[in-house]
N, CA, C and O of each residue as an XYZ file, in Angstrom:
428
protein
N       0.538     -1.069     -0.194
C       0.141     -0.348     -0.136
C       0.952      1.087      0.462
O       0.261      2.091      0.631
N       1.815      1.115      0.642
C       2.917      2.254      0.736
C       3.683      2.852     -0.430
O       3.769      4.063     -0.638
N       4.368      1.663     -1.357
C       4.435      2.019     -2.358
C       3.490      1.897     -3.226
O       3.929      1.532     -4.317
N       2.218      2.074     -3.190
C       1.499      2.135     -4.215
C       1.162      3.793     -4.151
O       1.170      4.390     -5.227
N       0.894      4.477     -3.034
C       0.936      5.937     -2.610
C       2.018      5.989     -2.710
O       2.372      5.317     -1.741
N       3.007      6.349     -3.256
C       4.620      6.219     -3.754
C       4.285      6.508     -5.018
O       4.437      7.670     -5.396
N       3.960      5.890     -5.580
C       3.747      5.823     -6.831
C       2.775      6.380     -7.610
O       2.804      6.631     -8.815
N       1.640      6.600     -6.552
C       0.554      7.860     -7.045
C       0.890      8.904     -6.985
O       0.558      9.691     -7.871
N       1.703      9.319     -5.880
C       2.372     10.861     -5.853
C       3.241     11.169     -6.821
O       3.332     12.310     -7.274
N       4.029     10.069     -7.261
C       4.861     10.808     -8.169
C       4.525     10.843     -9.412
O       5.250     11.502    -10.157
N       3.249     10.096    -10.025
C       2.798     10.029    -10.938
C       1.970     11.870    -10.796
O       2.036     12.836    -11.556
N       1.438     11.716     -9.804
C       0.793     13.319    -10.026
C       1.793     14.317    -10.029
O       1.655     15.463    -10.458
N       2.957     13.748     -9.453
C       4.133     15.427     -9.465
C       4.285     15.253    -11.023
O       4.120     16.282    -11.680
N       4.583     14.064    -11.723
C       5.108     13.968    -13.294
C       3.751     15.188    -13.941
O       3.928     16.263    -14.512
N       2.778     14.676    -13.669
C       1.497     15.120    -14.121
C       1.521     16.586    -14.072
O       1.340     17.132    -15.161
N       1.725     17.441    -12.928
C       2.019     18.394    -12.546
C       3.132     19.370    -13.470
O       2.894     20.524    -13.827
N       4.257     18.685    -13.724
C       5.697     19.268    -14.138
C       4.991     19.140    -15.801
O       5.277     20.077    -16.547
N       4.110     18.041    -16.368
C       3.756     18.450    -17.404
C       2.963     18.974    -17.863
O       2.938     19.097    -19.087
N       2.044     19.465    -17.104
C       0.900     20.324    -17.153
C       1.709     21.998    -17.714
O       1.753     22.819    -18.630
N       2.247     21.648    -16.313
C       3.330     23.347    -16.826
C       3.746     23.817    -17.827
O       3.641     24.950    -18.297
N       4.407     22.611    -18.293
C       4.883     22.452    -19.963
C       4.246     23.005    -20.861
O       4.653     23.819    -21.690
N       3.130     22.536    -20.707
C       1.996     22.101    -21.791
C       1.450     23.671    -21.706
O       1.389     24.477    -22.635
N       1.168     23.815    -20.662
C       0.726     25.863    -20.549
C       1.679     26.411    -20.837
O       1.339     27.398    -21.488
N       2.406     26.379    -20.770
C       3.613     27.512    -21.175
C       3.507     27.188    -22.855
O       2.965     28.080    -23.507
N       4.014     25.899    -23.657
C       3.468     25.956    -24.990
C       2.484     26.008    -25.438
O       2.335     25.726    -26.627
N       1.669     26.309    -24.814
C       0.526     26.756    -25.383
C      -0.049     28.095    -25.711
O      -0.847     28.503    -26.554
N       0.993     28.905    -24.249
C       0.611     30.489    -24.550
C       1.722     30.893    -25.395
O       2.035     32.080    -25.313
N       2.569     29.949    -26.414
C       3.122     30.717    -27.350
C       2.831     29.953    -28.866
O       3.650     29.809    -29.774
N       1.898     29.665    -28.848
C       0.600     28.961    -29.818
C       0.036     29.867    -30.185
O      -0.620     30.518    -29.371
N       0.082     30.226    -31.482
C      -0.959     30.955    -32.032
C      -2.213     30.403    -33.348
O      -2.138     29.809    -34.423
N      -2.766     30.704    -32.925
C      -4.136     30.047    -34.395
C      -5.182     31.802    -34.838
O      -5.663     32.836    -34.374
N      -4.884     30.704    -36.472
C      -5.973     31.957    -36.966
C      -7.755     30.987    -37.425
O      -8.105     29.880    -37.834
N      -8.335     32.186    -37.047
C     -10.028     31.767    -36.721
C     -10.182     32.792    -37.847
O      -9.497     33.815    -37.862
N     -11.194     32.475    -38.899
C     -11.927     33.004    -40.390
C     -13.450     32.625    -40.331
O     -14.129     31.677    -39.936
N     -13.697     34.194    -41.093
C     -15.124     33.748    -41.637
C     -15.380     34.700    -42.883
O     -14.833     35.774    -43.137
N     -16.035     34.242    -43.357
C     -16.568     34.795    -44.466
C     -15.415     34.028    -45.888
O     -15.005     34.629    -46.881
N     -15.270     33.231    -45.677
C     -14.370     33.030    -46.200
C     -13.070     33.009    -46.386
O     -12.480     32.657    -47.407
N     -12.618     33.392    -45.384
C     -11.471     34.263    -45.191
C     -11.396     36.063    -45.404
O     -10.534     36.906    -45.650
N     -12.773     36.017    -45.157
C     -12.288     37.840    -45.617
C     -12.474     39.075    -43.888
O     -12.446     40.283    -43.653
N     -12.651     37.783    -43.102
C     -12.035     38.560    -41.354
C     -11.143     36.858    -41.328
O     -11.241     35.768    -41.893
N     -10.195     37.595    -40.179
C      -9.630     36.775    -39.617
C      -9.255     37.063    -38.439
O      -9.047     38.269    -38.303
N      -9.135     36.632    -37.806
C      -8.370     36.367    -36.451
C      -7.081     35.717    -35.622
O      -6.966     34.493    -35.567
N      -5.967     36.737    -34.881
C      -5.390     35.189    -34.522
C      -5.528     35.781    -33.288
O      -5.788     36.883    -32.805
N      -5.197     34.388    -32.868
C      -5.633     34.340    -31.062
C      -4.619     33.747    -30.528
O      -4.086     32.927    -31.276
N      -4.159     33.863    -29.505
C      -2.957     32.775    -28.441
C      -4.003     31.928    -27.888
O      -5.184     32.013    -27.553
N      -2.595     30.650    -27.960
C      -3.356     29.769    -26.781
C      -3.826     30.695    -25.477
O      -4.535     29.997    -24.752
N      -3.670     31.974    -24.969
C      -4.309     32.213    -24.030
C      -5.667     32.747    -24.357
O      -6.196     33.192    -23.339
N      -6.420     32.858    -25.429
C      -7.230     33.065    -25.866
C      -7.176     34.777    -25.947
O      -8.244     35.367    -25.780
N      -5.864     35.619    -26.215
C      -5.613     36.877    -26.914
C      -5.920     37.055    -27.739
O      -5.344     36.302    -28.524
N      -6.935     37.998    -28.474
C      -6.539     38.283    -29.805
C      -5.466     39.082    -30.154
O      -5.483     40.182    -29.601
N      -4.472     38.858    -30.951
C      -3.565     39.387    -31.861
C      -3.732     40.244    -32.736
O      -3.190     41.348    -32.681
N      -4.692     39.781    -33.903
C      -4.399     40.364    -34.477
C      -6.403     40.347    -35.592
O      -7.154     39.408    -35.857
N      -6.493     41.756    -35.874
C      -8.244     41.422    -36.564
C      -7.502     41.814    -37.533
O      -6.491     42.481    -37.315
N      -8.032     41.327    -39.232
C      -7.755     41.613    -40.100
C      -9.090     41.976    -41.262
O      -9.723     41.267    -42.043
N      -9.108     42.621    -41.111
C     -10.904     42.715    -42.275
C     -10.961     43.292    -44.035
O     -10.611     44.370    -44.516
N     -11.545     42.081    -44.669
C     -11.031     42.736    -46.210
C     -11.638     43.994    -46.319
O     -12.587     44.427    -45.667
N     -10.928     44.596    -47.303
C     -11.422     46.325    -47.734
C     -12.655     45.706    -48.139
O     -13.296     45.670    -47.089
N     -13.419     45.158    -49.112
C     -14.757     45.024    -49.649
C     -15.777     44.855    -48.433
O     -17.004     44.871    -48.527
N     -15.231     44.735    -47.596
C     -16.302     44.336    -46.119
C     -16.940     45.834    -45.469
O     -17.957     46.012    -44.798
N     -16.037     46.690    -45.896
C     -15.810     47.899    -45.304
C     -17.447     48.360    -45.488
O     -18.381     48.172    -44.708
N     -17.437     48.846    -46.449
C     -18.537     49.226    -47.241
C     -19.810     48.897    -47.142
O     -20.778     49.649    -47.259
N     -19.792     46.974    -46.773
C     -20.735     46.312    -46.318
C     -22.053     46.870    -45.023
O     -22.048     47.882    -44.322
N     -22.898     45.938    -45.090
C     -24.203     46.186    -43.832
C     -23.178     46.114    -42.373
O     -22.596     45.055    -42.139
N     -23.041     47.090    -41.603
C     -22.315     46.621    -40.295
C     -23.340     45.761    -39.640
O     -23.184     46.089    -38.463
N     -23.617     45.500    -39.643
C     -24.555     44.273    -38.727
C     -24.218     43.009    -39.375
O     -24.292     41.913    -38.819
N     -23.721     43.283    -40.974
C     -22.957     42.027    -41.373
C     -21.651     41.420    -40.866
O     -21.344     40.239    -40.704
N     -21.255     42.072    -40.747
C     -19.354     43.007    -40.263
C     -19.093     42.153    -38.671
O     -18.235     41.340    -38.328
N     -20.209     42.743    -37.970
C     -19.935     43.063    -36.936
C     -20.370     40.913    -36.810
O     -19.754     40.308    -35.932
N     -21.237     40.198    -37.592
C     -21.391     39.012    -37.367
C     -20.174     37.986    -37.810
O     -19.844     37.027    -37.112
N     -19.558     38.322    -39.056
C     -18.704     37.940    -39.453
C     -17.134     38.368    -38.644
O     -16.178     37.666    -38.976
N     -16.939     39.205    -37.871
C     -16.056     39.236    -36.829
C     -16.195     38.094    -35.560
O     -15.348     37.268    -35.222
N     -17.712     38.358    -34.905
C     -18.076     37.554    -33.799
C     -17.909     36.176    -34.603
O     -17.686     35.272    -33.797
N     -17.931     35.874    -35.475
C     -17.626     34.559    -36.035
C     -16.500     33.673    -36.173
O     -16.374     32.465    -35.972
N     -15.573     34.730    -36.636
C     -13.789     34.379    -36.749
C     -13.829     34.482    -35.456
O     -13.636     33.401    -34.900
N     -14.049     35.584    -34.583
C     -13.195     35.171    -33.038
C     -14.143     33.577    -32.358
O     -13.326     32.873    -31.766
N     -15.163     33.130    -32.346
C     -15.266     31.893    -32.062
C     -15.289     30.715    -32.964
O     -15.941     29.709    -32.682
N     -14.604     30.825    -34.012
C     -13.358     29.804    -34.538
C     -12.377     29.871    -34.325
O     -11.978     28.752    -34.003
N     -11.375     30.806    -34.284
C     -10.318     30.797    -32.904
C     -10.935     30.265    -31.688
O     -10.516     29.133    -31.445
N     -11.692     30.652    -30.940
C     -11.542     30.135    -29.260
C     -11.849     28.870    -29.821
O     -11.078     28.124    -29.216
N     -12.498     28.181    -30.600
C     -12.869     26.433    -30.863
C     -11.288     26.092    -31.453
O     -10.948     24.912    -31.372
N     -10.822     26.554    -31.731
C      -9.234     26.077    -32.257
C      -8.840     25.935    -30.819
O      -8.746     24.840    -30.265
N      -8.573     27.289    -30.132
C      -7.943     26.571    -29.369
C      -8.027     25.498    -28.630
O      -7.264     24.537    -28.532
N      -9.217     25.792    -28.015
C     -10.292     24.917    -27.124
C      -9.669     23.588    -27.094
O      -9.085     23.033    -26.164
N     -10.063     22.917    -29.083
C      -9.257     21.478    -29.608
C      -7.745     21.727    -29.493
O      -7.101     20.729    -29.816
N      -7.206     22.489    -29.225
C      -5.527     22.404    -29.321
C      -5.217     21.790    -27.763
O      -4.510     20.786    -27.672
N      -5.789     22.450    -26.509
C      -5.982     22.359    -25.675
C      -6.742     21.238    -24.754
O      -6.774     21.198    -23.524
N      -7.177     20.587    -25.432
C      -8.016     19.705    -25.008
C      -7.253     18.104    -25.812
O      -7.335     16.963    -25.357
N      -6.567     18.541    -27.061
C      -5.887     17.110    -27.415
C      -4.355     17.650    -26.626
O      -3.485     16.827    -26.910
N      -3.922     18.527    -25.933
C      -2.621     18.306    -25.423
C      -2.768     18.360    -23.817
O      -1.843     18.796    -23.131
N      -3.925     17.915    -23.272
C      -4.512     17.667    -21.901
C      -4.731     16.323    -21.892
O      -4.700     15.862    -20.751
N      -4.995     15.315    -22.982
C      -4.703     14.021    -23.323
C      -3.708     14.022    -23.314
O      -3.323     13.236    -22.448
N      -2.860     14.518    -23.849
C      -1.058     14.113    -24.100
C      -0.985     14.224    -22.245
O      -0.954     13.152    -21.641
N      -0.964     15.336    -21.558
C      -0.662     15.074    -19.803
C      -0.630     14.270    -19.476
O       0.331     13.588    -19.121
N      -2.103     14.002    -19.492
C      -3.004     13.340    -19.031
C      -2.883     11.626    -19.033
O      -3.496     10.901    -18.250
N      -2.007     11.189    -20.031
C      -1.831      9.945    -20.692
C      -1.966      8.646    -20.237
O      -1.017      8.420    -20.987
N      -2.167      7.778    -19.838
C      -2.116      6.787    -18.803
C      -2.172      7.105    -17.229
O      -2.150      6.198    -16.396
N      -2.227      8.111    -16.976
C      -3.219      8.819    -15.346
C      -4.488      8.393    -15.791
O      -4.977      8.858    -16.821
N      -5.156      7.411    -14.988
C      -6.601      7.364    -14.556
C      -7.746      8.659    -14.430
O      -8.519      8.205    -13.587
N      -8.136      9.675    -14.716
C      -8.804     10.399    -13.934
C     -10.451     10.610    -14.163
O     -10.997     10.720    -15.261
N     -11.116     10.639    -12.834
C     -12.486     10.306    -13.165
C     -13.231     11.469    -14.315
O     -12.768     12.586    -14.545
N     -14.405     10.922    -14.906
C     -14.909     11.681    -16.067
C     -15.072     12.937    -15.384
O     -15.253     13.259    -14.210
N     -14.957     13.529    -16.448
C     -15.636     14.805    -16.286
C     -14.413     16.196    -15.464
O     -14.603     17.410    -15.402
N     -13.171     15.345    -14.931
C     -12.235     16.050    -14.290
C     -11.615     16.829    -15.116
O     -11.193     16.349    -16.169
N     -11.406     18.363    -14.778
C     -10.816     18.801    -15.901
C      -9.716     19.696    -15.003
O      -9.867     20.264    -13.921
N      -8.382     19.580    -16.012
C      -7.165     20.160    -15.009
C      -7.282     22.072    -15.320
O      -7.688     22.559    -16.375
N      -6.914     22.694    -14.369
C      -6.844     24.251    -14.823
C      -5.805     24.172    -16.136
O      -4.892     23.347    -16.126
N      -6.028     25.212    -17.427
C      -5.379     25.403    -17.747
C      -5.176     26.538    -19.008
O      -4.052     26.770    -19.454
């Protein structure tokens, strides 16, 4: 029993180290979200911080509501890509360690 507890503690420490490394890596990654067939693009960091917004000139004379919808859609696309990256990275970090269903580590 004592050896099993020590093994679990060692696995937890290793997972914590891997989690920190994954967080650092994700902070450096950038994704591109887009909408309108690329007419609106958003560059977002792995921390979900918008870095750049690009709007094609052809949209500047269009309906304001449509442009706002395209910007929102591009942001949502970027956020979803970051979430998928984090999920994939999390599965790498927790590989081999059984976690209860629904248990999410902070990222």
